[in-house]
C-alpha positions in Angstrom: 200.0 52.1 44.8 202.8 50.5 46.7 206.4 51.9 46.6 209.6 50.1 47.4 213.3 51.2 47.3 216.3 49.0 47.0 219.8 49.1 45.6 220.6 46.8 42.7 223.2 46.6 39.9 221.8 46.6 36.3 223.3 44.0 34.0 222.4 43.2 30.4 219.4 45.6 30.6 218.0 43.8 33.7 217.6 44.9 37.3 217.1 42.0 39.7 214.5 42.2 42.4 215.7 41.4 45.9 214.2 38.3 47.4 211.7 40.2 49.5 210.1 41.6 46.3 209.8 38.3 44.4 206.0 38.4 44.7 206.1 41.4 42.4 207.3 39.2 39.5 204.9 39.5 36.6 203.2 42.6 37.9 203.2 45.9 36.0 205.6 48.3 37.8 206.8 51.8 37.3 210.6 52.1 37.4 212.7 55.1 38.1 216.5 54.7 37.8 218.8 56.8 39.8 222.5 56.4 39.2 224.5 56.2 42.4 227.9 57.8 41.9 230.8 56.4 43.9 231.4 59.8 45.6 227.7 60.4 46.4 227.3 63.4 48.6 224.8 63.7 51.4 221.8 66.1 51.0 223.4 68.4 53.6 226.6 68.6 51.6 224.7 69.3 48.4 222.7 72.1 50.1 225.9 73.7 51.4 227.4 73.5 47.9 224.4 75.4 46.5 224.8 78.2 49.0 228.6 78.3 48.3 228.0 78.5 44.5 225.3 81.2 44.7 226.3 83.3 47.6 227.1 86.8 46.3 226.1 85.9 42.8 223.4 88.6 42.4 224.4 91.0 39.6 221.2 93.1 39.3 220.2 96.3 40.9 220.8 96.7 44.7 218.1 94.9 46.6 216.1 97.2 48.9 213.8 96.1 51.7 210.6 98.1 51.5 209.0 99.5 54.7 207.0 96.7 56.3 204.2 99.0 57.7 202.8 98.9 61.2 202.9 95.8 63.3 199.4 94.4 63.8 198.3 94.3 67.5 196.5 91.0 68.1 194.2 89.9 70.8 195.8 87.8 73.5 195.1 84.1 73.4 193.5 82.6 76.4 
């Protein structure tokens, strides 16, 4: 399976293929549409927003870290 990504503008229910994909005409393809908003945020900004929205949001019992046990002594690598 080949995959390609490009930006296009849908019109009258049609998405035009860029010239470099014209050899795909007539072939069965799987299409996934992702709307690009005018104020699209980068993935870093989106991740920061998730942390900002969820930080301090836990409302259950106090979280307690259980004892971790003894540290395993491993053989030295050579």
